[in-house]
C-alpha positions in Angstrom: 6.0 11.5 -26.2 6.2 10.0 -29.2 4.6 6.8 -28.9 0.9 6.6 -30.1 -1.5 5.2 -27.4 -4.8 4.1 -28.0 -7.8 3.5 -25.1 -10.3 0.8 -26.2 -13.4 1.1 -24.3 -13.2 4.8 -23.0 -15.6 4.9 -19.9 -15.1 6.4 -16.6 -11.2 4.6 -15.7 -10.5 5.1 -19.8 -11.3 8.7 -19.5 -9.3 8.9 -16.0 -6.4 7.5 -17.8 -6.7 9.8 -20.9 -6.6 12.8 -18.5 -4.1 11.8 -16.3 -1.7 11.3 -19.9 -2.6 14.6 -21.0 -1.4 16.5 -17.5 1.8 14.2 -17.1 2.9 15.6 -20.7 1.1 13.4 -23.7 0.3 15.3 -26.5 -3.7 14.9 -27.7 -2.6 13.9 -31.0 -0.7 10.9 -29.3 -3.7 9.5 -28.5 -6.6 7.8 -29.9 -9.9 6.5 -28.3 -12.6 3.9 -29.0 -16.4 3.9 -28.0 -19.4 1.8 -28.3 -21.8 5.0 -28.5 -20.8 7.9 -31.3 -22.0 10.7 -28.7 -19.4 9.7 -26.1 -16.8 9.9 -28.9 -17.9 13.0 -29.4 -17.8 13.9 -26.0 -14.0 13.0 -25.4 -13.3 14.6 -28.7 -14.6 17.8 -27.4 -13.1 17.7 -24.0 -9.5 16.5 -24.8 -8.6 17.2 -28.2 -8.2 13.2 -28.8 -9.2 11.5 -31.9 -11.8 8.8 -31.8 -11.7 5.6 -34.2 -12.7 2.1 -34.8 -10.9 -1.0 -32.4 -9.2 -2.0 -36.0 -8.1 1.3 -36.7 -6.5 2.0 -33.2 -4.7 -1.8 -33.6 -3.0 -0.3 -36.5 -2.1 3.0 -35.9 -1.1 2.6 -31.7 2.1 1.3 -30.4 0.4 0.8 -27.0 -3.3 -0.6 -26.8 -4.9 0.1 -23.3 -7.8 -2.4 -23.1 -10.6 -1.5 -20.6 -13.7 -2.8 -21.6 -15.9 -4.5 -19.4 -14.7 -8.4 -19.1 -17.7 -10.0 -20.7 -16.9 -7.9 -24.1 -13.7 -9.1 -23.9 -13.7 -12.2 -26.3 -15.7 -10.2 -28.8 -13.3 -7.4 -29.1 -10.5 -9.8 -29.2 -11.9 -11.4 -32.2 -12.2 -7.9 -34.1 -8.5 -6.6 -32.6 -6.8 -10.1 -33.8 -6.6 -9.7 -37.4 -4.4 -6.4 -36.8 -2.3 -6.2 -33.7 1.4 -7.3 -34.6 3.5 -9.2 -32.2 5.5 -6.2 -31.2 2.5 -4.3 -29.9 2.0 -3.4 -26.1 -1.6 -4.5 -24.9 -2.5 -3.6 -21.2 -5.7 -4.8 -20.1 -7.5 -2.9 -17.3 -9.9 -5.6 -17.4 -10.8 -7.3 -14.0 -10.4 -10.9 -13.7 -8.9 -11.6 -17.7 -5.6 -13.2 -17.5 -3.0 -12.3 -19.4 -2.9 -15.8 -21.2 -6.3 -14.9 -23.0 -4.8 -12.3 -24.8 -1.6 -14.4 -25.6 -3.6 -17.3 -26.9 -5.9 -14.6 -29.0 -3.5 -12.4 -30.4 -0.2 -12.9 -32.6 2.4 -14.8 -30.8 4.7 -13.3 -28.7 2.7 -10.6 -28.2 3.6 -8.4 -24.6 0.8 -8.0 -22.3 0.8 -6.2 -19.1 -2.2 -6.7 -16.5 -3.5 -3.7 -14.8 -5.8 -3.5 -11.7 -6.9 0.3 -11.1 -9.4 0.9 -8.6 -12.0 3.4 -9.0 -10.5 6.5 -7.3 -8.0 6.8 -10.4 -11.0 9.3 -11.5 -9.5 11.8 -8.7 -6.0 10.9 -9.0 -5.7 8.7 -6.1 -5.9 5.4 -7.2 -3.9 2.4 -6.8 -3.0 0.4 -9.7 -1.7 -3.1 -9.5 0.7 -4.2 -12.5 1.7 -7.8 -13.4 3.7 -9.2 -16.5 2.5 -11.3 -19.1 4.8 -14.1 -20.3 6.3 -11.8 -23.1 6.1 -8.4 -21.4 9.8 -6.8 -20.5 11.1 -4.3 -18.1 10.2 -1.8 -20.3 6.9 -2.7 -21.2 6.3 -2.7 -17.5 7.7 0.8 -17.1 5.7 2.0 -20.0 2.3 0.9 -18.0 3.8 2.5 -14.8 4.2 5.7 -16.9 0.6 5.7 -18.0 -1.0 4.9 -14.5 1.1 6.7 -12.5 -0.5 10.0 -13.2 -3.8 9.0 -11.5 -2.2 7.5 -8.4 0.2 5.0 -6.9 1.5 2.1 -8.6 2.4 -1.7 -7.5 4.1 -4.6 -9.1 3.0 -7.8 -8.5 3.4 -11.3 -9.8 0.2 -12.3 -11.6 -0.4 -15.1 -9.0 -1.5 -12.1 -6.8 -3.9 -10.2 -8.8 -6.7 -12.1 -7.3 -5.6 -11.2 -3.8 -5.2 -7.4 -5.1 -8.5 -7.3 -6.4 -10.1 -8.4 -3.3 -8.0 -6.0 -1.2 -7.7 -2.7 -3.8 -10.0 -3.2 -6.8 -13.1 -4.0 -4.6 -11.3 -1.9 -1.6 -13.1 1.4 -2.0 -16.4 -0.2 -1.8 -15.8 -1.8 1.5 -14.7 1.9 3.1 -18.0 3.6 1.3 -19.9 0.8 3.1 -18.5 1.4 6.5 -19.0 5.0 5.9 -22.7 4.3 5.5 -23.0 2.5 8.4 -21.2 5.2 10.5 -23.5 7.6 9.3 -26.3 5.9 9.7 -25.1 5.2 13.3 -24.7 9.1 13.8 -28.2 9.6 12.8 -29.2 7.0 15.5 -27.1 8.9 18.1 -29.2 12.2 17.0 -26.6 13.8 14.6 -28.6 15.4 11.0 -27.5 13.2 8.1 -25.3 16.1 6.8 -23.4 16.6 9.8 -22.6 12.7 10.5 -21.5 12.6 7.1 -19.1 15.1 6.9 -17.8 14.1 10.3 -17.4 10.9 8.9 -15.6 11.7 5.8 -13.1 14.1 7.3 -12.2 11.1 9.9 -11.6 8.9 7.1 -9.4 11.4 5.0 -7.8 12.4 8.2 -6.8 8.8 9.4 -6.2 7.7 5.4 -3.4 10.7 5.3 -2.2 9.7 8.7 -1.5 6.1 7.5 0.2 7.1 4.5 2.6 10.0 5.9 3.4 9.1 9.4 4.9 5.3 8.6 3.4 4.2 11.6 1.6 0.9 11.8 -2.1 1.0 12.2 -2.2 -0.6 15.7 0.0 2.0 17.3 -2.2 4.8 15.5 -5.3 3.0 16.9 -3.7 2.8 20.5 -3.1 6.6 20.2 -7.0 7.0 20.3 -7.7 4.6 22.5 -7.8 5.7 26.2 -8.0 3.5 29.4 -12.0 3.2 30.0 -12.3 5.7 27.5 -15.1 5.8 24.6 -13.0 4.1 22.0 -12.1 1.0 23.8 -15.7 0.6 24.2 -16.4 0.9 20.7 -13.5 -1.7 19.9 -15.1 -3.9 22.3 -18.4 -4.4 20.6 -16.8 -4.8 16.9 -14.7 -7.4 18.5 -17.7 -9.0 20.0 -19.8 -8.5 17.0 -16.9 -10.6 14.8 -16.0 -7.3 12.6 -12.5 -8.4 12.3 -13.7 -12.2 11.3 -16.3 -10.8 8.9 -13.3 -8.7 6.8 -11.3 -11.9 6.7 -14.2 -14.0 5.3 -15.2 -10.9 2.9 -12.1 -10.5 1.1 -11.8 -14.2 0.9 -14.6 -14.0 -1.1 -13.7 -11.5 -3.2 -10.3 -13.1 -3.8 -12.4 -16.2 -4.6 -14.9 -14.9 -7.1 -11.7 -13.2 -8.9 -10.6 -16.5 -9.4 -13.8 -17.7 -10.9 -14.0 -15.0 -13.4 -10.2 -15.4 -14.3 -11.0 -19.1 -15.0 -14.3 -18.3 -17.3 -16.6 -19.4 -14.1 -18.4 -15.9 -14.1 
């Protein structure tokens, strides 16, 4: 790879991208990082052999800027970057709820911006990164973003108008599964199992079910029905889930997450 890439605000997501890019063939000499703390910069330099620089220097030197700072820090960062980002620089935003228009308004006219919503499993190379083009982003810019995020999971292109829905489903999605595992582990304890055993049973069931969903190509209803015998244990449990409105609660929860993402994007956070 000959293009230089800078990761601005290299926290957990930024570090996962660095690691993935290096495994995919990027040379550490072509990668830059910026951090808030000097000790964090030294840690990344020692671990990956990348150069740590300031935000302005990264903006001048890199062909692609990947912004992974927290949304509340974005305004100050853009003030710092604006004088140093030429219009041919690709800017990839991985900041939740921040629309591409904010970058386009604050940076040089014509700057290509790609918005990406990754989720936390990128740290174990099983992430989902949802990618949307800004006004000036081309097919080549989208392909470059995909090349950066594919080593840490799957990518999916959607119109930016669908990013809030994708955030509710995918960006926040891992938390729902952790919540479910937590509840099912507590149920296992209630049923008399030690916590460690209950945890292992549920986690492996979750992994196995996820792999079957991914690899079988079957509809989830068909996979569920294969486990649901007439008058058996599973249908008794499903009946209770339906009686307690679990399906309706999930619909309402995801709508709430979508609405909150819209609020953040509109600056009402």
